[in-house]
C-alpha positions in Angstrom: 0.0 0.0 0.0 2.7 2.5 1.0 4.8 1.5 -2.0 2.0 2.2 -4.4 1.5 5.6 -2.8 5.2 6.5 -3.1 5.4 5.4 -6.7 2.3 7.4 -7.6 3.7 10.5 -5.8 7.0 10.0 -7.6 5.2 9.9 -11.0 3.4 13.2 -10.1 6.7 14.8 -9.2 8.3 13.6 -12.4 5.4 15.0 -14.5 5.7 18.4 -12.8 9.5 18.5 -13.4 9.0 17.6 -17.1 6.5 20.5 -17.5 9.0 22.9 -16.0 11.8 21.6 -18.3 9.5 21.9 -21.3 8.4 25.4 -20.6 9.8 27.8 -23.2 11.4 31.0 -21.9 9.2 33.9 -22.6 10.4 37.3 -23.9 8.4 40.5 -23.9 9.5 42.7 -26.8 8.6 46.4 -26.7 9.2 47.7 -30.2 7.3 50.4 -32.1 8.8 49.6 -35.6 6.6 46.8 -37.0 9.3 45.3 -39.2 11.9 45.2 -36.4 9.3 43.7 -34.1 8.4 41.0 -36.6 12.0 40.1 -37.2 12.7 39.9 -33.5 9.7 37.8 -32.8 10.2 35.4 -35.7 13.9 35.0 -34.9 13.3 34.3 -31.2 10.5 31.9 -31.8 12.6 30.1 -34.4 15.3 29.6 -31.6 12.7 28.1 -29.3 11.6 31.1 -27.2 8.1 32.4 -26.7 8.0 36.0 -27.8 5.2 38.5 -27.2 5.3 41.9 -29.0 4.0 45.2 -27.5 3.8 48.1 -29.9 4.9 50.6 -27.3 5.8 51.0 -23.6 2.2 51.5 -22.5 1.1 48.2 -24.1 4.1 46.4 -22.5 3.2 47.7 -19.1 -0.4 46.5 -19.5 0.9 43.1 -20.4 3.3 43.0 -17.5 0.6 44.1 -15.0 -1.9 41.6 -16.5 0.5 38.6 -16.3 3.9 39.4 -14.8 4.8 35.8 -14.1 4.6 35.1 -17.8 7.8 36.9 -18.8 11.4 35.8 -18.3 13.1 38.8 -20.0 12.3 42.3 -21.3 13.7 43.4 -24.7 12.8 47.0 -25.2 13.5 49.8 -27.6 14.2 53.1 -25.8 12.4 55.7 -27.9 8.8 54.7 -28.5 5.5 56.6 -28.9 3.2 57.0 -26.0 3.7 58.0 -22.4 6.2 55.3 -21.6 9.7 55.1 -23.1 12.0 52.1 -22.7 13.7 53.6 -19.6 10.4 54.0 -17.7 9.1 50.6 -18.9 12.2 48.9 -17.5 11.9 50.6 -14.2 8.2 49.7 -14.0 8.9 46.1 -15.0 11.6 45.9 -12.3 9.1 47.2 -9.7 6.9 44.2 -10.6 9.7 41.7 -11.2 12.9 42.8 -9.4 15.0 40.2 -11.1 13.7 40.5 -14.6 16.6 40.7 -17.1 16.4 43.8 -19.3 18.0 44.3 -22.7 17.7 47.8 -24.2 17.9 48.5 -27.9 18.6 51.8 -29.5 19.6 53.4 -32.8 21.2 56.3 -30.8 24.6 56.4 -29.2 25.0 53.6 -26.7 27.7 55.2 -24.5 25.6 58.3 -23.7 22.6 56.3 -22.6 23.8 53.5 -20.4 23.6 55.4 -17.1 19.8 55.7 -17.4 19.2 52.0 -17.5 18.2 49.7 -14.6 21.0 47.9 -12.8 22.2 44.6 -14.4 20.9 45.5 -17.8 22.5 45.5 -21.3 22.3 48.1 -24.1 22.5 47.0 -27.7 23.1 49.3 -30.7 20.6 48.8 -33.5 20.9 46.9 -35.7 22.0 44.1 -33.4 22.9 40.8 -34.9 20.7 37.8 -34.1 23.7 35.9 -32.8 24.8 38.6 -30.5 21.2 39.1 -29.2 20.8 35.3 -28.6 24.1 35.2 -26.7 23.0 38.0 -24.4 19.6 36.4 -23.9 21.1 33.0 -23.2 23.5 34.6 -20.7 20.7 36.3 -18.8 18.3 33.4 -18.7 20.9 30.8 -17.7 22.2 33.2 -15.0 18.6 33.2 -13.5 18.8 29.5 -13.2 16.2 26.8 -14.0 15.8 27.7 -17.6 17.1 25.5 -20.4 20.1 26.4 -22.5 18.6 26.8 -26.0 
């Protein structure tokens, strides 16, 4: 009787662990340029990530507030239309998820802007190569622990 209970419990634990391992890391992309957003989303999904696109900072905040536990990383443009730019978006995201990795993207000068970012974030100059972006994302997600190396 006890043996059957233990094996049933073990099967349940194994199923739960398998679900965690199968979960794709989820990236929230805040990008107002549709072509760039599509390229980012398609490239990330091709590499095995789940990617959600917000057309501006305001939409990204709404998504974060609606389901904060759904996102493992924020990839944001800095200059976007609306009330919320990338800097404000990242600060708001970190208020909800203090350990959320943030990657900023900009077509402007990278050196002049890095001091405005949240701690432990990265700034990428547009256009950023897919390989470079994937390397940065992999570093952040693996550093958080528990997420697969894709």
